N, C-alpha and C positions, 0 to 999 in steps of 0.2 A: 302820676306825677305832679305835682303843682307845679302852676306857673312860677312861683318863687322861689325852689328849689334849684329851678334852673340860675348857674351864674355860669361868666364865662370861666375862659381858663380855668373852670373846674377838673384839674386832671384825672382826679379820682377818678370825676362820673364820668369821662369820658373815656378812659380809658380802660375803666373796672366796669359803668356802668351800676348800677347798684347791689350787685353781688360785691363776694370782697374778693381780693388778688385770687385764695385760695380757688375757687370755683373754677381759672383756667386748669388747675392738672383736671380738675371735674367733666370737662368739656373737654381735655385730649381723652379721656379713656371711655367718653360717651361715645365719640366722634370715632375712637376707634372700636368698639363695639358694632355700633347704626354700619360702621364704611361694613366689616367683615358680612354682619345679617345681608346688608344689601346686598354686595356681591355675589353668597349664594342665591337669594334671591332672583336677581337679573341672569343668574347659571341656568337658574333650575323653569326658568322661564320659554326657552328653548334658545337657539341659536340666531332666528331670525335677530333677537335686540341686541346683536349686538353688529348686523349689519344696516342695510335700507329699511328705515319702519316704516311699516305700515301710521291708516290715523289711530290706531286702536291702540297701536306699540307706544306712536307718539304721546297719544292720548295719557299709556301709566310711565312714561317715564316725570312724564311732567306731575302726577299722581304723588313719584315715589322721591322727589326734589321738596316739593310741601309735608310731605309727611316727616321726611327725618332730619327736616332742617329743628321745629321746636324740639325734641328727642333728645340734643343735640348741647343749645345754645340756653333753654329755659330750666333756671330749676327746679318751678316747681310741678313740674311733670317729669317723670320717669321714662326710664329708656324701654318697660316693660310696655308701654301703651304703641310707639315707636313701631315695637318688634312686630306687635301684634295687628298692626294695619298695615307691615308691608307683608304678614303671612295672609292677612284677608286681601290686599290688590293681585296676589301671584293668587291667588283662587281664584278673582273674578277676570284674572288674564286664560287663566288657561282656561276654564269653564265658558269664557269667548269663543277661544280657538276652539275647542271640542262642538262646538254651535257648529261654527262658520265652517270646518270639515265634514258635520253630517246633514245640513243646509246648504245647496249650494244661492238659493233664494237670501238667507241670512245675513252670506258673507257677502252676496253687491251691495247688500243695504247696510252691514258695516264698514267694509274695506272701499267700496265703489269697482268697477269696472274698466277695463282697460280701450284707449280709446283709439282710432284708427285718427294719427297725425298728418302723414302722408301718403299719397297712396300715387305711385305711379310722377311719381316728381311734382304730383299738384299740394300745396296745402288745403287740410281740409280743414277750410276757416267754420265751419258752423261747429266740428269737433273740439280743437280751438279753446271757439268761445264757448262749448259745454265746462272745460277742464279750465279754462280764465290761464290759459298759458300763450305769453303771448309769441310773436314769430320768433324776438329778440335772440327768446330762451329759448325755443328749437335752432333757431341757427346755432346758438351757440355749445347748442350739445350734439350737435353738426361734424362743428369745428372742431372739437376735442377727440375726435372718432379720424382726424384729417379729409372730413366730408367738406369740396366746395363750391356743390352744384347742385340743385335739389336732381338732376338730371342722372345724377349718378344714385338716384334713390330708388327701389321700388316700393320701398313700405314704410315708414318710422309710428311705431306703436308709441303710447305712453302708457304705464300699466298702471295700475292701480294702487300700485305705490312710490308713484312719481319719477320714476328713473325711462328714459326711454331705451327702445327695444328699437338699433337701424336694423336694419333687412337693402343690403347695396346691389345692385345692378350688375351684371356681367359684365357688359361692354355700358362705358360712359354714350346718355343721350345728353340733344338740345336742352339748354334750364336755364334754372335761375341762378347763381352767382347766390354765393351767400357769404363772401369774406365782410367785414367794418365797412357801414360804410363809407366814415372816416378818414381809409385806406384805401389811396384810390389809385396807387400803383403797384398793388399788388397783385390785380387780375393778370398782368401780362406774364408774371413767370408760369400759372400754371391752367390758366384758361384763353380759347380764341374761339373768335368771336364767330360765326355761323352765319354768311352770308343771307339774309331773302329770309330771317326767319324774328319771331319778337318773343318776347316772354313776360308774360305780367307781370308787373314789379310789386300786386298783390298778394298774389295764390302760387305764381309758376306754371301758368301755364302757357303753352306755347302754341304758335302759329305760322303757319307759314305766310308770311303778310309782309307789306313794308308802310301797309297805313293805316297809324298811332292814334285816326280819330275816332276807331269804335270801340266797343267796350266791351269786355272779355266777358266768353260765354257760360264759364264759371263764375265769377263772384261781380261782374255788370263793375269793373273795375277798366277805366281807363286811363291810366296809364305804362307804358310799355316800354320797355327797353329790347336794344339789341341780348338776341338771346348765346348765350357762351356754349361751348362742353369744356369737358376738361382735357385734358394733353395725357394721354393714354401714359408716355414715359413716365408724366410725373407721381399718374396711381400707383404703382411699381414700387417708387422710391422706399 
């Protein structure tokens, strides 16, 4: 479109573009056909497409969005081209799944691996750094499962698909409380201070000491706070 063709308050152009108003009916038909085909393609891609997406599945979903838009809106393009590309995306996805099923090495390269985020109440900072996950993202996931102290956690795995798998200890142990920092009053409801113990505010390492001047043996941090333990009666509610 040339510059001189753009006129302010040209409602015909603003509402309908360069296509005639009758093209809106064609857009409806195109959208309906592509939508039905898209539902079929996604259904054939498997149940995972309706759940937590892996990296390759996310890439496919973004690709699908780019595929269907022109076929629905651009009058110069037919819908058969869009449908053919959708079928190609299906073939690529199913083929990728087949290679991943047959080759564990290829699956690791395409999907990634599981990371150990917390071990025995201590944050594995190097693994968190590699996975590009912050402490607050980890804490939010734990709080979502009603866990408010790292001492309650035996293992936290960051799965390849991006979700956290949490395994709790049978008995609560002293650790780092993970309430939001701005809420200073809530910890008294479910946490009890452990006298004579400190916890590293960076990684959650607990030491039986009251001297805050030494560095943490796990992460070399010098920031210590009082260790707390979850009150058992609160955990069973």
